[in-house]
LOLUM-350334 format. One record per residue (C-alpha): x, y, z; residue in three letters. Coordinates in pm, 1 decimal. Example, Ala and Ser with C-alpha at 12.3 -4.5 7.8 and 13.67 -1.06 7.14 Angstrom:
% LOLUM-350334
SITE       east      north         up   miza
SITE     1230.0     -450.0      780.0    ALA
SITE     1367.0     -106.0      714.0    SER
***
This chain:
% LOLUM-350334
SITE       east      north         up   miza
SITE     -176.1    -1965.4    21106.7    MET
SITE        0.5    -1918.9    21454.1    THR
SITE      380.5    -1883.6    21379.6    ALA
SITE      597.3    -2181.9    21498.7    PRO
SITE      749.2    -2126.0    21815.4    GLY
SITE      532.7    -1861.4    21926.8    LYS
SITE      326.4    -1864.9    22244.0    ILE
SITE      -29.3    -1771.5    22139.2    PRO
SITE     -220.4    -1525.0    22358.6    ALA
SITE     -590.9    -1445.8    22377.6    THR
SITE     -720.2    -1122.6    22465.1    VAL
SITE    -1065.0    -1137.0    22664.9    ILE
SITE    -1231.5     -806.0    22633.1    THR
SITE    -1584.5     -671.6    22699.8    GLY
SITE    -1776.2     -429.5    22890.7    PHE
SITE    -1823.8     -419.9    23278.8    LEU
SITE    -2036.9     -719.3    23389.0    GLY
SITE    -2036.3     -900.3    23052.0    ALA
SITE    -1930.8    -1214.1    23219.4    GLY
SITE    -1561.6    -1212.6    23125.8    LYS
SITE    -1413.9    -1373.4    23452.8    THR
SITE    -1691.6    -1631.4    23451.6    THR
SITE    -1594.2    -1745.1    23109.6    LEU
SITE    -1249.0    -1748.1    23175.5    ILE
SITE    -1310.1    -1970.1    23480.2    ARG
SITE    -1488.3    -2202.5    23258.5    HIS
SITE    -1205.6    -2198.6    22999.9    LEU
SITE     -975.6    -2315.8    23265.7    VAL
SITE    -1205.9    -2577.3    23368.9    GLU
SITE    -1206.4    -2720.3    23008.9    THR
SITE     -847.7    -2657.2    22913.8    ALA
SITE     -778.2    -3024.4    22933.1    ARG
SITE     -431.1    -2991.7    23104.3    GLY
SITE     -302.7    -2709.2    22870.5    ARG
SITE      -62.7    -2501.7    23085.8    ARG
SITE     -234.4    -2145.1    23076.1    ILE
SITE     -120.2    -1819.8    23240.5    ALA
SITE     -382.0    -1546.1    23320.6    LEU
SITE     -330.4    -1193.3    23332.3    VAL
SITE     -622.9    -1003.1    23488.8    ILE
SITE     -656.7     -621.1    23440.8    ASN
SITE     -898.7     -507.3    23685.1    GLU
SITE    -1066.5     -133.9    23757.7    PHE
SITE    -1069.2      -91.6    24099.7    GLY
SITE     -891.3     -100.0    24427.6    GLU
SITE     -977.9     -486.6    24534.4    VAL
SITE     -858.0     -781.2    24336.3    GLY
SITE    -1197.6     -942.7    24276.1    VAL
SITE    -1158.0    -1115.8    23955.5    ASP
SITE     -828.4    -1282.1    24018.8    GLY
SITE     -959.5    -1405.3    24360.0    GLY
SITE    -1228.2    -1552.2    24177.6    LEU
SITE    -1029.3    -1742.0    23950.1    LEU
SITE     -765.2    -1869.3    24208.1    ALA
SITE    -1072.3    -2024.4    24382.5    ALA
SITE    -1143.8    -2246.7    24103.0    CYS
SITE     -927.7    -2532.1    24292.2    GLY
SITE     -779.5    -2666.4    23969.9    LEU
SITE     -420.5    -2787.2    23932.2    PRO
SITE     -407.4    -2583.8    23597.1    ASP
SITE     -507.2    -2273.4    23785.3    CYS
SITE     -210.4    -2219.5    24036.1    ALA
SITE     -192.4    -1878.5    24236.5    ASP
SITE      142.8    -1803.0    24035.4    ASP
SITE      -15.2    -1835.7    23692.1    ASP
SITE     -267.2    -1563.5    23792.0    ILE
SITE     -126.7    -1222.5    23735.5    ILE
SITE     -335.3     -918.9    23854.3    GLU
SITE     -278.7     -577.2    23710.3    LEU
SITE     -499.8     -333.4    23918.8    ALA
SITE     -574.4       39.9    23910.0    ASN
SITE     -449.4       92.0    23551.4    GLY
SITE     -617.7       20.6    23212.9    CYS
SITE     -377.5     -205.9    23013.5    LEU
SITE     -437.6       -7.1    22707.6    CYS
SITE     -309.4      314.5    22876.7    CYS
SITE       -9.2      146.5    23042.0    THR
SITE      141.2     -108.3    22796.2    VAL
SITE      499.4       -1.0    22850.7    ALA
SITE      476.6       34.6    23237.9    ASP
SITE      251.1     -292.5    23321.7    ALA
SITE      184.4     -511.9    23005.0    PHE
SITE      538.2     -556.2    22865.2    LEU
SITE      712.2     -625.3    23190.8    PRO
SITE      425.0     -873.0    23279.0    THR
SITE      475.5    -1065.0    22934.8    MET
SITE      859.8    -1102.6    22942.8    LEU
SITE      816.4    -1235.1    23310.6    LYS
SITE      596.9    -1494.9    23165.0    LEU
SITE      786.0    -1576.4    22867.4    ILE
SITE     1119.0    -1604.9    23035.2    GLU
SITE     1004.6    -1854.1    23277.7    ARG
SITE     1194.0    -2169.9    23270.5    PRO
SITE      873.2    -2335.3    23183.4    GLU
SITE      680.8    -2069.5    22985.3    PRO
SITE      291.6    -2115.0    22970.7    PRO
SITE      156.7    -2304.1    22667.9    GLU
SITE     -115.6    -2019.5    22622.4    HIS
SITE     -157.3    -1681.8    22799.3    ILE
SITE     -512.4    -1538.2    22853.1    VAL
SITE     -535.9    -1176.6    22915.5    ILE
SITE     -874.9    -1021.8    23062.3    GLU
SITE     -894.6     -651.4    23001.4    THR
SITE    -1083.1     -411.8    23228.8    SER
SITE    -1432.2     -317.7    23112.9    GLY
SITE    -1292.2       12.3    23006.9    LEU
SITE    -1001.4     -109.1    22796.7    ALA
SITE     -972.5      -55.2    22426.9    LEU
SITE     -824.0     -368.3    22296.2    PRO
SITE     -644.0     -223.7    21973.7    LYS
SITE     -360.4      -47.3    22167.1    PRO
SITE     -307.4     -390.5    22369.7    LEU
SITE     -294.1     -578.0    22040.8    VAL
SITE      -53.6     -330.8    21901.3    LYS
SITE      157.7     -389.8    22183.4    ALA
SITE      243.3     -737.9    22060.5    PHE
SITE      422.3     -604.3    21752.6    THR
SITE      683.7     -444.8    22009.0    TRP
SITE     1040.2     -614.7    21964.6    PRO
SITE     1043.9     -727.6    22320.3    GLU
SITE      757.1     -968.2    22259.4    VAL
SITE      713.1     -990.9    21878.4    ALA
SITE      936.5    -1300.2    21830.0    THR
SITE      787.6    -1479.3    22109.6    ARG
SITE      413.8    -1439.1    22112.0    VAL
SITE      136.1    -1373.9    21895.0    THR
SITE     -231.8    -1279.9    21932.2    VAL
SITE     -430.5    -1607.6    21868.8    ASP
SITE     -748.2    -1422.4    21902.9    GLY
SITE     -928.5    -1111.7    22049.2    VAL
SITE    -1259.5    -1247.8    22210.8    VAL
SITE    -1527.9     -979.5    22292.5    ALA
SITE    -1782.7    -1079.0    22560.4    VAL
SITE    -2115.2     -894.6    22538.3    VAL
SITE    -2425.2     -892.7    22764.3    ASP
SITE    -2690.0    -1031.5    22525.1    ALA
SITE    -2985.3     -907.8    22742.3    ALA
SITE    -2835.6     -570.1    22755.7    ALA
SITE    -2776.6     -517.2    22372.0    LEU
SITE    -3118.6     -638.8    22306.8    ALA
SITE    -3270.9     -374.4    22542.2    ASN
SITE    -3087.8     -109.7    22353.4    GLY
SITE    -2766.5      -83.4    22603.9    GLY
SITE    -2438.0     -223.8    22637.1    VAL
SITE    -2468.5     -293.4    23016.7    VAL
SITE    -2775.2     -391.0    23223.6    ALA
SITE    -3000.9     -102.4    23313.5    ASP
SITE    -2786.9      157.3    23125.6    ALA
SITE    -3076.8      192.1    22857.9    ALA
SITE    -3190.3      539.7    23028.4    ALA
SITE    -2829.2      657.6    23003.9    LEU
SITE    -2783.9      565.7    22648.5    ALA
SITE    -3127.7      727.2    22544.2    ALA
SITE    -3039.0     1048.1    22716.1    GLN
SITE    -2722.4     1075.0    22533.2    ARG
SITE    -2856.2      976.1    22197.1    ARG
SITE    -3129.6     1245.9    22247.4    ALA
SITE    -2864.1     1518.9    22290.1    ASP
SITE    -2666.8     1560.3    21946.2    PRO
SITE    -2411.7     1769.8    22136.9    ALA
SITE    -2318.2     1455.8    22334.6    LEU
SITE    -2388.9     1173.4    22097.7    ASP
SITE    -2020.2     1150.8    21940.7    HIS
SITE    -1885.9     1180.8    22304.5    ASP
SITE    -2049.7      871.0    22428.9    ASP
SITE    -1762.8      683.7    22595.5    PRO
SITE    -1980.2      365.1    22664.7    ILE
SITE    -2082.3      330.5    22307.8    GLU
SITE    -1726.0      402.6    22171.6    GLU
SITE    -1578.2      149.5    22410.7    VAL
SITE    -1820.2     -108.6    22290.7    PHE
SITE    -1762.4      -20.3    21935.1    VAL
SITE    -1389.6      -54.3    21960.3    ASP
SITE    -1411.0     -389.1    22143.3    GLN
SITE    -1648.8     -532.4    21871.5    ILE
SITE    -1458.4     -396.6    21587.5    ALA
SITE    -1135.7     -552.6    21720.1    CYS
SITE    -1281.8     -905.3    21787.9    ALA
SITE    -1213.1    -1218.6    21616.4    ASP
SITE    -1485.5    -1386.8    21798.2    LEU
SITE    -1790.8    -1240.0    21983.8    VAL
SITE    -1951.0    -1433.5    22269.5    VAL
SITE    -2307.8    -1340.3    22325.6    LEU
SITE    -2332.2    -1419.1    22717.0    ASN
SITE    -2647.2    -1419.0    22927.7    LYS
SITE    -2866.7    -1559.5    22657.6    THR
SITE    -3073.9    -1702.2    22926.5    ASP
SITE    -3178.4    -1336.0    23015.0    LEU
SITE    -3358.3    -1267.8    22668.3    THR
SITE    -3545.3    -1431.6    22376.9    ASP
SITE    -3493.9    -1510.9    22019.6    ALA
SITE    -3610.4    -1163.3    21900.3    GLU
SITE    -3374.1     -996.6    22147.3    GLY
SITE    -3092.6    -1217.3    22033.8    LEU
SITE    -3165.8    -1100.4    21684.8    ALA
SITE    -3143.8     -750.5    21793.4    ARG
SITE    -2824.1     -794.6    21983.9    ALA
SITE    -2674.6     -972.1    21668.4    GLY
SITE    -2780.6     -661.5    21454.5    ALA
SITE    -2579.7     -440.1    21687.6    ARG
SITE    -2278.7     -634.0    21694.3    ILE
SITE    -2273.1     -660.4    21287.1    ASP
SITE    -2318.0     -289.2    21285.9    ALA
SITE    -2024.5     -234.7    21493.5    ALA
SITE    -1775.0     -475.3    21310.5    ASN
SITE    -1701.7     -398.1    20947.6    PRO
SITE    -1553.3     -757.7    20924.6    ARG
SITE    -1728.8    -1088.9    20934.0    ALA
SITE    -1692.4    -1210.2    21265.6    VAL
SITE    -1799.8    -1551.1    21414.1    ARG
SITE    -2063.9    -1508.3    21730.9    ARG
SITE    -2123.2    -1776.3    21958.3    VAL
SITE    -2418.7    -1774.2    22232.6    ALA
SITE    -2358.7    -1865.8    22582.7    ALA
SITE    -2528.6    -1869.3    22942.0    ALA
SITE    -2332.6    -1824.2    23245.1    HIS
SITE    -2017.9    -1799.1    23023.8    GLY
SITE    -2008.4    -2162.3    22947.6    ARG
SITE    -1777.5    -2203.0    22655.1    ILE
SITE    -1537.8    -2468.8    22581.3    ASP
SITE    -1166.8    -2379.1    22573.9    ALA
SITE    -1161.1    -2555.9    22251.7    ALA
SITE    -1403.3    -2281.3    22096.9    VAL
SITE    -1212.2    -1970.2    22252.8    LEU
SITE     -840.9    -2094.8    22190.2    LEU
SITE     -670.9    -2186.5    21879.9    GLY
SITE     -853.8    -1923.7    21641.7    LEU
SITE     -481.9    -1849.5    21491.6    GLU
SITE     -571.8    -1481.2    21401.2    ALA
SITE     -261.1    -1335.0    21429.8    GLY
SITE     -437.6    -1018.0    21515.6    ALA
SITE     -113.8     -811.5    21558.3    GLU
SITE      -55.2     -849.6    21174.6    ALA
SITE     -373.6     -688.2    21057.1    ASP
SITE     -427.0     -395.7    21281.7    LEU
SITE     -548.8     -180.5    20986.5    THR
SITE     -842.7     -411.6    20954.1    GLU
SITE     -953.4     -329.0    21304.0    ARG
SITE    -1067.0       30.4    21308.4    PRO
SITE    -1094.9      223.7    21620.0    SER
SITE    -1287.1      531.7    21748.6    CYS
SITE     -960.5      660.5    21867.4    HIS
SITE     -733.8      579.0    21570.2    ASP
SITE     -723.5      976.6    21484.6    ALA
SITE     -622.9     1082.0    21831.8    VAL
SITE     -368.1      804.6    21929.5    GLY
SITE     -373.1      538.6    22161.5    LEU
SITE     -496.3      741.1    22482.3    ASP
SITE     -846.6      757.2    22580.3    HIS
SITE    -1019.7      922.5    22872.9    GLU
SITE    -1157.4      729.1    23169.5    HIS
SITE    -1285.0     1054.2    23341.2    ASP
SITE    -1654.6      969.7    23304.8    ASP
SITE    -1596.8      649.4    23525.4    PHE
SITE    -1502.4      621.5    23873.3    GLU
SITE    -1453.6      327.8    24136.4    SER
SITE    -1408.5      291.0    24496.8    PHE
SITE    -1377.1       23.4    24754.2    ALA
SITE    -1593.3      -56.9    25080.2    VAL
SITE    -1451.3     -244.7    25344.1    THR
SITE    -1658.7     -385.2    25630.3    PHE
SITE    -1680.1     -666.0    25888.3    GLY
SITE    -1900.1     -979.3    25866.7    ALA
SITE    -2240.3     -965.6    25797.2    VAL
SITE    -2517.9    -1135.2    25979.7    PRO
SITE    -2748.0    -1259.0    25696.0    ASP
SITE    -2715.9    -1269.1    25299.4    THR
SITE    -3070.3    -1191.2    25266.1    GLY
SITE    -3050.8     -860.7    25437.9    VAL
SITE    -2716.2     -772.7    25255.6    LEU
SITE    -2879.7     -847.3    24933.6    HIS
SITE    -3184.9     -624.7    25020.9    CYS
SITE    -2963.6     -341.9    25106.8    ARG
SITE    -2741.1     -375.0    24811.0    LEU
SITE    -3045.3     -393.3    24589.2    GLY
SITE    -3172.9      -64.8    24717.5    ALA
SITE    -2825.6       80.1    24660.2    ALA
SITE    -2814.0      -44.5    24311.4    LEU
SITE    -3174.0      115.2    24234.1    ALA
SITE    -3088.2      447.2    24402.8    ASP
SITE    -2758.9      525.6    24223.6    HIS
SITE    -2610.3      491.5    23882.8    PRO
SITE    -2381.0      189.4    23953.2    ILE
SITE    -2279.2      -12.2    23668.0    LEU
SITE    -2087.1     -276.2    23852.6    ARG
SITE    -2041.8     -413.6    24206.8    LEU
SITE    -1876.7     -692.8    24307.7    LYS
SITE    -1665.5     -834.6    24589.0    GLY
SITE    -1642.1    -1082.4    24890.4    PHE
SITE    -1844.5    -1079.0    25195.8    VAL
SITE    -1787.0    -1247.9    25529.5    ALA
SITE    -2105.5    -1404.9    25662.8    VAL
SITE    -2140.8    -1457.1    26038.4    GLU
SITE    -2155.6    -1843.7    26112.4    GLY
SITE    -2032.9    -1925.7    25771.3    ARG
SITE    -1683.0    -2067.5    25692.8    ASP
SITE    -1693.1    -1970.4    25320.2    ALA
SITE    -1683.4    -1649.0    25135.1    ARG
SITE    -1984.9    -1500.0    24993.8    HIS
SITE    -1917.5    -1371.1    24638.6    VAL
SITE    -2145.4    -1072.6    24524.8    VAL
SITE    -2161.3     -981.4    24167.4    GLN
SITE    -2399.7     -691.1    24034.6    ALA
SITE    -2469.6     -563.0    23686.4    VAL
SITE    -2700.1     -268.6    23687.3    GLY
SITE    -2979.4     -372.9    23929.0    THR
SITE    -2927.1     -761.8    23847.7    ARG
SITE    -2748.0     -894.7    24181.9    LEU
SITE    -2640.0    -1247.8    24242.1    GLN
SITE    -2427.6    -1397.8    24514.3    GLY
SITE    -2282.2    -1749.8    24607.3    HIS
SITE    -2038.5    -1912.9    24861.4    PHE
SITE    -1741.1    -1993.5    24657.3    ASP
SITE    -1467.7    -2137.2    24890.1    ARG
SITE    -1361.2    -2171.5    25275.2    PRO
SITE    -1191.4    -1880.4    25430.5    TRP
SITE     -806.4    -1952.3    25485.2    ARG
SITE     -659.5    -2007.9    25830.1    ALA
SITE     -455.5    -1705.4    25789.4    ASN
SITE     -704.3    -1488.0    25599.2    GLU
SITE     -871.0    -1214.7    25774.0    PRO
SITE    -1255.7    -1243.1    25760.5    ARG
SITE    -1319.4     -882.5    25625.0    VAL
SITE    -1585.8     -796.5    25339.3    SER
SITE    -1453.2     -597.1    25032.1    HIS
SITE    -1683.6     -461.5    24766.3    LEU
SITE    -1591.0     -267.0    24463.0    VAL
SITE    -1823.5      -18.9    24340.0    VAL
SITE    -1793.4       97.3    23983.0    ILE
SITE    -2006.3      366.7    23810.2    GLY
SITE    -2054.9      699.6    23604.8    GLN
SITE    -1875.8      994.0    23752.4    LYS
SITE    -2036.1     1137.9    24039.8    GLY
SITE    -2141.6      848.3    24243.7    LEU
SITE    -2233.4      937.4    24601.3    ASP
SITE    -1980.9      770.2    24786.0    HIS
SITE    -2106.7      840.3    25143.6    ALA
SITE    -2456.7      737.9    25071.4    ALA
SITE    -2338.7      401.2    24910.9    ILE
SITE    -2111.6      343.4    25201.5    GLU
SITE    -2377.3      405.1    25455.7    ARG
SITE    -2612.3      158.4    25286.3    ALA
SITE    -2349.9     -115.6    25294.3    ILE
SITE    -2209.2      -42.8    25622.6    ALA
SITE    -2566.3      -34.5    25751.4    GLY
SITE    -2598.2     -402.1    25680.3    GLN
SITE    -2273.8     -444.9    25879.6    ALA
SITE    -2420.1     -309.4    26191.5    GLY
SITE    -2251.8       37.7    26178.1    ARG
***
């Protein structure tokens, strides 16, 4: 049970492109007036996820209730980033009723949960639950991210690298720490695929953990909030691949960079160019906002592996430069110049 007087906090974890931001946006839409603060930890130079959440247009999703922590994995920077942010929230004259923390896709949740035992926050906040969001279709196909099955197969085929697979380790750590697992993107697989995905989740978590299915992140806030797990009090029941080596883990196998360019003349050609870049390079995730000539709204681009989606989310503000920003995340060794040329080519360069 949640301790009386403590603010409950929910940690939303999950790999790149699993659908965490979409799920949180739906959570806010179904919060029914609950005062929620969002802490968004992104891996990349441009704050995309926070911008998507700020565009929801709901009174319960005010800009000052969204705090972005970019360019620094929370589990590695709890003292420098997380704790000051938490103190800022709980010391408000009117503190939030619930705090939702979205980790980057590379974060290990256990070090973050452990930070809730620090004296500065232990008497004020408790971990209501850790929610792991997974890509059901990717799991069904043997990976953890879309179109990463070939990478996973390569690593499994080499015994010398099997124990050093950062993607699999991050996945296992996220699942093993979870109180609830959201099998997202169920619309992209079938019943047999869901069974395979469920088996992989069960294998990664020694504890019995509830699973819920979702498409497009549509899970009601009542399902995600109020788990009353008190996760910081049972850390020993949440094993991590990194327990033996302390809290630090390496991100050297991943990199991200931002591409900035002007307005594009047509979304169809843009998607064609981006699709080619996704097919030609080991990109795990691509996301951002694009300005389109003749349109007053931003075009949101989201890609996981070679799956590419786009939609217009909100009008450009009067004082907002109509500039396009995309963040590219992938395995170390991405050909920045080639990817930038593909995107800039659409911009008429």
